[in-house]
N, CA, C and O atoms as a GROMACS GRO file, in nm:
protein
  380
    1MET      N    1   0.725  -0.044   2.417
    1MET     CA    2   0.634  -0.105   2.377
    1MET      C    3   0.630  -0.076   2.192
    1MET      O    4   0.687   0.002   2.116
    2LYS      N    5   0.573  -0.139   2.184
    2LYS     CA    6   0.594  -0.200   1.999
    2LYS      C    7   0.460  -0.100   1.920
    2LYS      O    8   0.338  -0.101   1.908
    3GLU      N    9   0.572  -0.025   1.883
    3GLU     CA   10   0.514   0.085   1.722
    3GLU      C   11   0.391   0.026   1.665
    3GLU      O   12   0.400  -0.096   1.649
    4GLN      N   13   0.293   0.072   1.635
    4GLN     CA   14   0.169  -0.002   1.514
    4GLN      C   15   0.238   0.021   1.420
    4GLN      O   16   0.326   0.104   1.399
    5MET      N   17   0.165  -0.104   1.330
    5MET     CA   18   0.170  -0.125   1.184
    5MET      C   19   0.170   0.008   1.112
    5MET      O   20   0.074   0.084   1.127
    6GLY      N   21   0.280   0.043   1.028
    6GLY     CA   22   0.249   0.162   0.979
    6GLY      C   23   0.269   0.340   0.999
    6GLY      O   24   0.257   0.443   0.933
    7SER      N   25   0.315   0.287   1.164
    7SER     CA   26   0.313   0.424   1.176
    7SER      C   27   0.409   0.547   1.213
    7SER      O   28   0.389   0.650   1.278
    8GLN      N   29   0.539   0.489   1.137
    8GLN     CA   30   0.626   0.549   1.125
    8GLN      C   31   0.679   0.542   0.961
    8GLN      O   32   0.736   0.447   0.907
    9PRO      N   33   0.641   0.673   0.902
    9PRO     CA   34   0.699   0.654   0.744
    9PRO      C   35   0.818   0.632   0.780
    9PRO      O   36   0.888   0.657   0.878
   10ASN      N   37   0.836   0.550   0.625
   10ASN     CA   38   0.997   0.584   0.602
   10ASN      C   39   0.999   0.657   0.461
   10ASN      O   40   0.926   0.625   0.367
   11GLU      N   41   1.072   0.739   0.460
   11GLU     CA   42   0.973   0.840   0.285
   11GLU      C   43   1.130   0.769   0.206
   11GLU      O   44   1.151   0.791   0.086
   12THR      N   45   1.181   0.726   0.248
   12THR     CA   46   1.334   0.662   0.105
   12THR      C   47   1.224   0.495   0.095
   12THR      O   48   1.246   0.423  -0.002
   13ARG      N   49   1.165   0.471   0.151
   13ARG     CA   50   1.072   0.351   0.073
   13ARG      C   51   0.942   0.352   0.018
   13ARG      O   52   0.897   0.264  -0.055
   14ARG      N   53   0.872   0.469   0.060
   14ARG     CA   54   0.757   0.492   0.098
   14ARG      C   55   0.708   0.520  -0.096
   14ARG      O   56   0.777   0.589  -0.172
   15THR      N   57   0.603   0.462  -0.131
   15THR     CA   58   0.594   0.497  -0.269
   15THR      C   59   0.458   0.568  -0.289
   15THR      O   60   0.362   0.549  -0.215
   16GLN      N   61   0.459   0.663  -0.410
   16GLN     CA   62   0.394   0.727  -0.455
   16GLN      C   63   0.270   0.672  -0.576
   16GLN      O   64   0.159   0.716  -0.605
   17SER      N   65   0.340   0.572  -0.620
   17SER     CA   66   0.296   0.578  -0.754
   17SER      C   67   0.253   0.375  -0.802
   17SER      O   68   0.332   0.283  -0.779
   18ILE      N   69   0.108   0.358  -0.872
   18ILE     CA   70   0.098   0.244  -0.872
   18ILE      C   71   0.125   0.210  -0.984
   18ILE      O   72   0.078   0.296  -1.059
   19LEU      N   73   0.191   0.104  -1.061
   19LEU     CA   74   0.235   0.104  -1.176
   19LEU      C   75   0.140  -0.051  -1.251
   19LEU      O   76   0.096  -0.138  -1.174
   20TYR      N   77   0.129  -0.057  -1.337
   20TYR     CA   78   0.105  -0.169  -1.427
   20TYR      C   79   0.228  -0.215  -1.470
   20TYR      O   80   0.296  -0.122  -1.513
   21VAL      N   81   0.335  -0.426  -1.480
   21VAL     CA   82   0.387  -0.431  -1.545
   21VAL      C   83   0.346  -0.571  -1.630
   21VAL      O   84   0.245  -0.633  -1.595
   22LYS      N   85   0.410  -0.608  -1.718
   22LYS     CA   86   0.373  -0.674  -1.827
   22LYS      C   87   0.503  -0.742  -1.795
   22LYS      O   88   0.589  -0.671  -1.744
   23TRP      N   89   0.532  -0.877  -1.820
   23TRP     CA   90   0.662  -0.942  -1.786
   23TRP      C   91   0.627  -1.114  -1.824
   23TRP      O   92   0.538  -1.198  -1.830
   24HIS      N   93   0.729  -1.097  -1.836
   24HIS     CA   94   0.749  -1.307  -1.871
   24HIS      C   95   0.811  -1.324  -1.737
   24HIS      O   96   0.893  -1.252  -1.681
   25ASP      N   97   0.734  -1.470  -1.686
   25ASP     CA   98   0.828  -1.532  -1.581
   25ASP      C   99   0.842  -1.650  -1.613
   25ASP      O  100   0.774  -1.723  -1.686
   26ALA      N  101   0.984  -1.677  -1.522
   26ALA     CA  102   1.012  -1.847  -1.541
   26ALA      C  103   0.868  -1.943  -1.504
   26ALA      O  104   0.776  -1.925  -1.424
   27HIS      N  105   0.905  -2.078  -1.630
   27HIS     CA  106   0.798  -2.180  -1.578
   27HIS      C  107   0.827  -2.270  -1.600
   27HIS      O  108   0.934  -2.275  -1.660
   28ALA      N  109   0.757  -2.404  -1.571
   28ALA     CA  110   0.792  -2.523  -1.633
   28ALA      C  111   0.726  -2.550  -1.723
   28ALA      O  112   0.603  -2.545  -1.713
   29VAL      N  113   0.810  -2.600  -1.881
   29VAL     CA  114   0.730  -2.668  -1.976
   29VAL      C  115   0.660  -2.755  -1.997
   29VAL      O  116   0.600  -2.759  -2.104
   30ALA      N  117   0.645  -2.857  -1.902
   30ALA     CA  118   0.544  -2.996  -1.874
   30ALA      C  119   0.580  -3.030  -1.741
   30ALA      O  120   0.671  -3.004  -1.661
   31PRO      N  121   0.452  -3.114  -1.747
   31PRO     CA  122   0.427  -3.133  -1.524
   31PRO      C  123   0.546  -3.266  -1.573
   31PRO      O  124   0.576  -3.314  -1.463
   32SER      N  125   0.604  -3.326  -1.653
   32SER     CA  126   0.662  -3.487  -1.639
   32SER      C  127   0.804  -3.470  -1.748
   32SER      O  128   0.859  -3.368  -1.790
   33TRP      N  129   0.827  -3.586  -1.766
   33TRP     CA  130   0.898  -3.608  -1.884
   33TRP      C  131   0.862  -3.520  -1.995
   33TRP      O  132   0.748  -3.475  -2.007
   34LEU      N  133   0.943  -3.500  -2.063
   34LEU     CA  134   0.861  -3.470  -2.207
   34LEU      C  135   1.000  -3.477  -2.328
   34LEU      O  136   1.122  -3.473  -2.308
   35ALA      N  137   0.943  -3.485  -2.423
   35ALA     CA  138   1.100  -3.540  -2.557
   35ALA      C  139   1.106  -3.390  -2.600
   35ALA      O  140   1.007  -3.330  -2.643
   36LEU      N  141   1.240  -3.329  -2.584
   36LEU     CA  142   1.322  -3.207  -2.600
   36LEU      C  143   1.231  -3.144  -2.725
   36LEU      O  144   1.204  -3.024  -2.732
   37ASP      N  145   1.187  -3.243  -2.820
   37ASP     CA  146   1.175  -3.145  -2.944
   37ASP      C  147   1.022  -3.104  -2.921
   37ASP      O  148   0.971  -3.018  -2.993
   38ASP      N  149   0.955  -3.162  -2.826
   38ASP     CA  150   0.796  -3.098  -2.794
   38ASP      C  151   0.796  -3.004  -2.692
   38ASP      O  152   0.719  -2.999  -2.596
   39ILE      N  153   0.915  -2.909  -2.727
   39ILE     CA  154   0.922  -2.810  -2.614
   39ILE      C  155   0.853  -2.723  -2.690
   39ILE      O  156   0.873  -2.708  -2.811
   40VAL      N  157   0.731  -2.632  -2.594
   40VAL     CA  158   0.695  -2.519  -2.707
   40VAL      C  159   0.722  -2.416  -2.624
   40VAL      O  160   0.715  -2.399  -2.502
   41ASP      N  161   0.778  -2.309  -2.777
   41ASP     CA  162   0.854  -2.171  -2.701
   41ASP      C  163   0.764  -2.053  -2.720
   41ASP      O  164   0.759  -1.970  -2.811
   42GLU      N  165   0.660  -2.073  -2.558
   42GLU     CA  166   0.578  -1.974  -2.546
   42GLU      C  167   0.616  -1.949  -2.405
   42GLU      O  168   0.617  -2.035  -2.318
   43PRO      N  169   0.645  -1.827  -2.391
   43PRO     CA  170   0.689  -1.745  -2.258
   43PRO      C  171   0.504  -1.778  -2.155
   43PRO      O  172   0.394  -1.800  -2.205
   44ALA      N  173   0.532  -1.770  -2.046
   44ALA     CA  174   0.446  -1.728  -1.941
   44ALA      C  175   0.406  -1.602  -1.901
   44ALA      O  176   0.429  -1.563  -1.786
   45VAL      N  177   0.355  -1.541  -1.973
   45VAL     CA  178   0.303  -1.372  -1.970
   45VAL      C  179   0.204  -1.312  -1.820
   45VAL      O  180   0.084  -1.333  -1.800
   46VAL      N  181   0.275  -1.255  -1.754
   46VAL     CA  182   0.220  -1.227  -1.655
   46VAL      C  183   0.239  -1.045  -1.662
   46VAL      O  184   0.331  -0.968  -1.689
   47GLU      N  185   0.048  -1.027  -1.605
   47GLU     CA  186   0.016  -0.896  -1.621
   47GLU      C  187   0.011  -0.846  -1.443
   47GLU      O  188  -0.089  -0.890  -1.386
   48SER      N  189   0.082  -0.784  -1.377
   48SER     CA  190   0.058  -0.746  -1.260
   48SER      C  191   0.056  -0.571  -1.184
   48SER      O  192   0.155  -0.502  -1.207
   49VAL      N  193  -0.060  -0.510  -1.095
   49VAL     CA  194  -0.041  -0.398  -1.109
   49VAL      C  195  -0.006  -0.370  -0.910
   49VAL      O  196  -0.057  -0.462  -0.846
   50GLY      N  197   0.050  -0.291  -0.842
   50GLY     CA  198   0.104  -0.261  -0.714
   50GLY      C  199   0.135  -0.154  -0.701
   50GLY      O  200   0.158  -0.073  -0.791
   51TRP      N  201   0.139  -0.140  -0.608
   51TRP     CA  202   0.268   0.012  -0.575
   51TRP      C  203   0.381   0.016  -0.593
   51TRP      O  204   0.438  -0.050  -0.507
   52LEU      N  205   0.456   0.066  -0.672
   52LEU     CA  206   0.630   0.087  -0.673
   52LEU      C  207   0.680   0.094  -0.549
   52LEU      O  208   0.653   0.195  -0.486
   53VAL      N  209   0.763  -0.010  -0.485
   53VAL     CA  210   0.866   0.030  -0.343
   53VAL      C  211   1.007   0.084  -0.461
   53VAL      O  212   1.081   0.002  -0.516
   54PRO      N  213   1.019   0.229  -0.480
   54PRO     CA  214   1.132   0.208  -0.501
   54PRO      C  215   1.277   0.174  -0.448
   54PRO      O  216   1.304   0.143  -0.332
   55ASP      N  217   1.363   0.186  -0.552
   55ASP     CA  218   1.496   0.123  -0.534
   55ASP      C  219   1.506   0.019  -0.407
   55ASP      O  220   1.587   0.052  -0.321
   56ALA      N  221   1.439  -0.090  -0.389
   56ALA     CA  222   1.414  -0.171  -0.298
   56ALA      C  223   1.515  -0.290  -0.333
   56ALA      O  224   1.552  -0.352  -0.233
   57ILE      N  225   1.566  -0.335  -0.455
   57ILE     CA  226   1.624  -0.444  -0.509
   57ILE      C  227   1.674  -0.426  -0.644
   57ILE      O  228   1.599  -0.423  -0.741
   58THR      N  229   1.791  -0.415  -0.650
   58THR     CA  230   1.870  -0.361  -0.730
   58THR      C  231   1.846  -0.468  -0.872
   58THR      O  232   1.831  -0.590  -0.862
   59GLY      N  233   1.847  -0.390  -1.008
   59GLY     CA  234   1.783  -0.498  -1.120
   59GLY      C  235   1.644  -0.523  -1.112
   59GLY      O  236   1.614  -0.606  -1.197
   60HIS      N  237   1.523  -0.476  -1.028
   60HIS     CA  238   1.430  -0.542  -0.995
   60HIS      C  239   1.299  -0.428  -1.004
   60HIS      O  240   1.311  -0.313  -0.962
   61ILE      N  241   1.207  -0.468  -1.049
   61ILE     CA  242   1.096  -0.374  -0.984
   61ILE      C  243   1.010  -0.442  -0.930
   61ILE      O  244   0.947  -0.540  -0.971
   62VAL      N  245   1.009  -0.377  -0.818
   62VAL     CA  246   0.890  -0.432  -0.692
   62VAL      C  247   0.852  -0.349  -0.656
   62VAL      O  248   0.897  -0.242  -0.614
   63LEU      N  249   0.663  -0.435  -0.680
   63LEU     CA  250   0.586  -0.400  -0.632
   63LEU      C  251   0.506  -0.390  -0.501
   63LEU      O  252   0.596  -0.390  -0.417
   64ALA      N  253   0.378  -0.380  -0.428
   64ALA     CA  254   0.367  -0.409  -0.304
   64ALA      C  255   0.218  -0.457  -0.362
   64ALA      O  256   0.204  -0.436  -0.482
   65GLN      N  257   0.123  -0.510  -0.304
   65GLN     CA  258  -0.030  -0.517  -0.336
   65GLN      C  259  -0.091  -0.406  -0.252
   65GLN      O  260  -0.171  -0.321  -0.291
   66SER      N  261  -0.040  -0.422  -0.127
   66SER     CA  262  -0.115  -0.346  -0.050
   66SER      C  263   0.013  -0.223   0.025
   66SER      O  264   0.130  -0.247  -0.004
   67VAL      N  265  -0.010  -0.119   0.101
   67VAL     CA  266   0.075  -0.019   0.170
   67VAL      C  267  -0.053   0.006   0.282
   67VAL      O  268  -0.174   0.006   0.258
   68ILE      N  269   0.021   0.027   0.419
   68ILE     CA  270   0.015   0.049   0.513
   68ILE      C  271   0.102   0.157   0.577
   68ILE      O  272   0.175   0.118   0.668
   69GLY      N  273   0.107   0.309   0.540
   69GLY     CA  274   0.239   0.338   0.576
   69GLY      C  275   0.393   0.334   0.545
   69GLY      O  276   0.439   0.391   0.446
   70ASP      N  277   0.461   0.272   0.624
   70ASP     CA  278   0.586   0.228   0.561
   70ASP      C  279   0.585   0.097   0.562
   70ASP      O  280   0.681   0.027   0.593
   71GLU      N  281   0.470   0.055   0.525
   71GLU     CA  282   0.475  -0.120   0.534
   71GLU      C  283   0.383  -0.175   0.407
   71GLU      O  284   0.291  -0.107   0.362
   72GLY      N  285   0.416  -0.296   0.359
   72GLY     CA  286   0.352  -0.352   0.236
   72GLY      C  287   0.335  -0.529   0.261
   72GLY      O  288   0.388  -0.611   0.336
   73ASP      N  289   0.255  -0.531   0.179
   73ASP     CA  290   0.200  -0.681   0.208
   73ASP      C  291   0.246  -0.727   0.058
   73ASP      O  292   0.278  -0.646  -0.029
   74HIS      N  293   0.245  -0.893   0.036
   74HIS     CA  294   0.229  -0.934  -0.091
   74HIS      C  295   0.315  -0.882  -0.183
   74HIS      O  296   0.276  -0.862  -0.298
   75ILE      N  297   0.495  -0.844  -0.128
   75ILE     CA  298   0.564  -0.772  -0.220
   75ILE      C  299   0.584  -0.879  -0.353
   75ILE      O  300   0.563  -1.000  -0.355
   76LEU      N  301   0.625  -0.806  -0.445
   76LEU     CA  302   0.670  -0.890  -0.560
   76LEU      C  303   0.776  -0.786  -0.615
   76LEU      O  304   0.778  -0.663  -0.618
   77ALA      N  305   0.884  -0.908  -0.666
   77ALA     CA  306   1.003  -0.802  -0.714
   77ALA      C  307   1.034  -0.917  -0.886
   77ALA      O  308   1.059  -1.038  -0.885
   78ILE      N  309   1.023  -0.840  -0.991
   78ILE     CA  310   1.033  -0.823  -1.078
   78ILE      C  311   1.148  -0.774  -1.176
   78ILE      O  312   1.163  -0.663  -1.227
   79PRO      N  313   1.242  -0.918  -1.192
   79PRO     CA  314   1.373  -0.899  -1.273
   79PRO      C  315   1.317  -0.784  -1.414
   79PRO      O  316   1.228  -0.790  -1.499
   80VAL      N  317   1.419  -0.689  -1.382
   80VAL     CA  318   1.421  -0.609  -1.506
   80VAL      C  319   1.409  -0.653  -1.667
   80VAL      O  320   1.368  -0.606  -1.773
   81GLY      N  321   1.454  -0.742  -1.630
   81GLY     CA  322   1.506  -0.808  -1.808
   81GLY      C  323   1.373  -0.862  -1.839
   81GLY      O  324   1.330  -0.862  -1.954
   82MET      N  325   1.293  -0.920  -1.718
   82MET     CA  326   1.197  -0.987  -1.781
   82MET      C  327   1.048  -0.893  -1.793
   82MET      O  328   0.934  -0.940  -1.786
   83VAL      N  329   1.079  -0.762  -1.813
   83VAL     CA  330   0.978  -0.658  -1.813
   83VAL      C  331   0.961  -0.656  -1.971
   83VAL      O  332   1.056  -0.675  -2.047
   84ARG      N  333   0.837  -0.634  -2.012
   84ARG     CA  334   0.802  -0.642  -2.149
   84ARG      C  335   0.712  -0.576  -2.188
   84ARG      O  336   0.673  -0.579  -2.305
   85GLU      N  337   0.649  -0.486  -2.072
   85GLU     CA  338   0.548  -0.310  -2.080
   85GLU      C  339   0.533  -0.307  -1.927
   85GLU      O  340   0.511  -0.403  -1.852
   86MET      N  341   0.556  -0.123  -1.883
   86MET     CA  342   0.523  -0.105  -1.753
   86MET      C  343   0.482   0.048  -1.828
   86MET      O  344   0.537   0.118  -1.913
   87ARG      N  345   0.349   0.060  -1.742
   87ARG     CA  346   0.286   0.196  -1.737
   87ARG      C  347   0.288   0.227  -1.583
   87ARG      O  348   0.307   0.144  -1.495
   88THR      N  349   0.260   0.383  -1.561
   88THR     CA  350   0.223   0.446  -1.411
   88THR      C  351   0.058   0.483  -1.486
   88THR      O  352   0.008   0.554  -1.574
   89LEU      N  353   0.019   0.383  -1.385
   89LEU     CA  354  -0.149   0.473  -1.376
   89LEU      C  355  -0.183   0.526  -1.315
   89LEU      O  356  -0.271   0.600  -1.359
   90PHE      N  357  -0.148   0.542  -1.157
   90PHE     CA  358  -0.194   0.683  -1.053
   90PHE      C  359  -0.036   0.710  -1.004
   90PHE      O  360   0.050   0.623  -0.989
   91SER      N  361  -0.026   0.826  -0.988
   91SER     CA  362   0.099   0.914  -0.937
   91SER      C  363   0.056   1.050  -0.850
   91SER      O  364  -0.035   1.132  -0.862
   92GLY      N  365   0.161   1.032  -0.758
   92GLY     CA  366   0.088   1.141  -0.623
   92GLY      C  367  -0.005   1.093  -0.557
   92GLY      O  368  -0.105   1.164  -0.558
   93LEU      N  369  -0.016   0.968  -0.480
   93LEU     CA  370  -0.146   0.945  -0.412
   93LEU      C  371  -0.103   0.952  -0.300
   93LEU      O  372  -0.204   0.958  -0.230
   94LEU      N  373  -0.007   0.954  -0.231
   94LEU     CA  374   0.033   0.975  -0.101
   94LEU      C  375   0.045   1.082  -0.028
   94LEU      O  376   0.118   1.050   0.066
   95GLN      N  377   0.008   1.212  -0.017
   95GLN     CA  378   0.050   1.309   0.002
   95GLN      C  379   0.038   1.324   0.169
   95GLN      O  380   0.078   1.426   0.225
   0.00000   0.00000   0.00000
């Protein structure tokens, strides 16, 4: 019989913190051909909030939008080198 989603917590991946992360995303600078001198040097700044999934991917901050037990959805992996600001909003919520 298949276990219900989230029925067996995995303590090595379970998170107890919600983070705010401001980061620079890779992005297209134009929808089509563009003179190279017309490239604008402005980053795509993204602000994300989610449950921290610790030690999931080396060199990345991994966030889940929602968590049920040991499962999460809308998982986002942000390369550490792209992070410009990070704050813990809440900690110790899952006891």
